[in-house]
C-alpha positions as CSV (number, residue, x, y, z in Angstrom):
1,X,71.7,28.1,12.9
2,X,70.8,25.0,10.8
3,X,69.0,22.9,13.7
4,X,67.6,26.2,14.1
5,X,66.1,25.6,10.6
6,X,65.6,22.8,9.9
7,X,62.6,23.4,13.4
8,X,61.4,26.1,11.1
9,X,61.2,23.9,8.4
10,X,59.8,20.3,9.9
11,X,57.1,22.6,12.7
12,X,55.5,24.6,9.1
13,X,55.3,21.6,7.3
14,X,53.4,20.2,10.6
15,X,51.5,22.8,10.3
16,X,50.6,22.1,6.7
17,X,50.0,19.5,6.7
18,X,47.3,19.9,9.0
19,X,46.3,22.8,7.2
20,X,46.1,20.5,4.4
21,X,44.1,18.0,6.5
22,X,41.8,20.2,7.7
23,X,40.7,21.3,4.7
24,X,40.1,18.1,3.5
25,X,37.7,17.3,6.7
26,X,35.5,20.3,5.6
27,X,35.7,19.3,1.6
28,X,34.3,15.9,3.1
29,X,31.3,17.3,5.3
30,X,31.1,20.0,2.7
31,X,30.8,16.5,0.3
32,X,28.4,14.3,3.1
33,X,26.2,17.8,3.4
34,X,25.5,18.0,0.0
35,X,24.9,14.0,-0.3
36,X,22.3,13.8,2.4
37,X,20.8,16.8,0.6
38,X,20.6,15.3,-1.8
39,X,19.0,12.0,-0.7
40,X,15.7,13.7,1.5
41,X,14.9,15.7,-1.8
42,X,14.7,12.2,-4.1
43,X,12.9,10.6,-1.2
44,X,10.5,13.8,-0.4
45,X,10.5,13.6,-4.4
46,X,9.5,9.7,-3.8
47,X,7.4,10.5,-1.3
48,X,5.1,13.3,-3.0
49,X,5.1,10.7,-6.6
50,X,3.5,8.2,-4.1
51,X,1.4,10.5,-2.5
52,X,-0.5,11.2,-5.8
53,X,-0.3,7.4,-7.1
54,X,-2.1,6.2,-3.7
55,X,-4.8,9.5,-4.3
56,X,-5.3,8.3,-7.6
57,X,-5.7,5.0,-7.0
58,X,-8.2,5.6,-4.1
59,X,-10.3,8.3,-6.5
60,X,-10.0,4.4,-9.4
61,X,-11.4,2.4,-6.9
62,X,-14.3,4.9,-5.7
63,X,-15.5,5.3,-9.9
64,X,-14.9,1.9,-10.1
65,X,-17.1,1.0,-6.7
66,X,-19.9,3.4,-7.6
67,X,-20.5,2.0,-11.6
68,X,-20.4,-2.1,-10.0
69,X,-23.4,-0.8,-7.7
70,X,-25.3,1.5,-10.3
71,X,-24.6,-1.9,-12.8
72,X,-25.6,-4.7,-10.4
73,X,-28.6,-2.4,-9.3
74,X,-30.0,-2.4,-12.6
75,X,-29.0,-5.6,-12.8
76,X,-31.0,-6.4,-9.8
77,X,-34.1,-4.8,-11.2
78,X,-33.9,-5.9,-14.4
79,X,-34.6,-9.3,-12.8
80,X,-37.1,-8.1,-11.2
81,X,-39.6,-7.2,-13.4
82,X,-38.2,-10.2,-15.2
83,X,-39.3,-12.6,-12.2
84,X,-42.8,-10.2,-12.4
85,X,-43.7,-10.7,-15.7
86,X,-42.5,-14.4,-15.2
87,X,-44.7,-14.7,-12.7
88,X,-47.4,-13.1,-14.6
89,X,-48.2,-15.3,-17.6
90,X,-47.2,-18.6,-15.1
91,X,-50.4,-16.8,-13.1
92,X,-52.3,-16.8,-16.2
93,X,-51.5,-19.9,-17.7
94,X,-52.2,-21.4,-14.9
95,X,-56.1,-19.4,-14.6
96,X,-56.6,-20.6,-17.9
97,X,-55.7,-24.2,-16.6
98,X,-57.5,-24.7,-14.9
99,X,-60.6,-22.9,-15.7
100,X,-59.9,-25.6,-19.0
101,X,-60.0,-27.9,-16.7
102,X,-63.5,-27.4,-15.1
103,X,-64.8,-27.2,-18.3
104,X,-63.9,-29.8,-19.3
105,X,-64.8,-31.6,-16.3
106,X,-68.4,-30.6,-15.9
107,X,-68.7,-31.0,-20.6
108,X,-67.6,-35.1,-19.2
């Protein structure tokens, strides 16, 4: 009877250890699953933030390029006008100088 009781106690203890290990394994699986979901959510959030930041940078770059283009065009037009005015003035002065030289040459 003692041997039978001992065998029953050992079998019960072994069964309890096995059940305890299964519970621990399930806890580990559950914890790993939660950790994986947390990491996945974090990566999705980071991806969304990165996409938003890239879109913002793209928009700002486009706006800056447009502004630079407008300013460059305005500057080019202004320089063109100044050059044209300068050329006209130089032309008039040259004509005056030529007339004056002719007058002086004929007058001598």
